[in-house]
N, C-alpha and C positions, 0 to 999 in steps of 0.2 A: 562513561558509566560502566562499571563492571557488573556482572550478574549478581555479585554479592551486595550491591547497592540497590537492587531492585526487589521489591516485594510484590508478589502477585497473589491475589486471593480469588479462587474459583469457587463459586457457590452453587453451580449447577452441574449435575452429572453428565449432561449432554453437551458440554462446552469444552473445547480443546484450546489450550493456550500454549503456543510454541514461541520461544525466543531464540533467535539464531543470530550469532555474531557474523557479520559479513566480513570478507577478507580485506576490504579497503575502507579507509576513512573511519575506522572504529565505530561503525554504525550498528545499532541493534535493530532487529525487525521483530515486531510482535504480530502474530497472526492469531485472530480470534474468530471462531466460527462454530456452528453447530456440527455435531458428529452425525454422519449419515452418508448414504451413497451419493455420489456426485450426480447432478442433474444433467439434462441433455446439453450438448455443446451449443453455445449461441453463435451468432454470426461473428466473424472476425471484425473487431472494431477498428476504427481509424484513430491513430494517435499522432501527435505532433510534439517534437522536442524543440523548445525555444527558451530564450532567456526571459527573465521577469520583465525587462524593458520591452522586448518584442511582444510579449503577451499583453502588457499594458497598452501597447500601440494598436492592438487589433480593434478594428471598427465593429466587427460582428463576431460574437462568440457562438460557435456552432455547438448545440447541446449534444450532438452525436459524436463529438470528438473529445478524446482525452488529451488534455494539454499537460505536458510534462515540463516543469520548469527546471532548467539546469543552470548551474553557475559556472 
């Protein structure tokens, strides 16, 4: 999808929409959030990179972990 094929409508003054083309895989990223100063930093979270099959095989899903599915 090219930027010319995407229509974005922002109806609030305090919302920022940013679309960035990533250098690999022709993927676009859309970031949406309120405008304002950043909050205090949180604790560093744990994340795990695994395939969909590996994720499906997990017996326990830890709610404190971000699971990143990679192909």
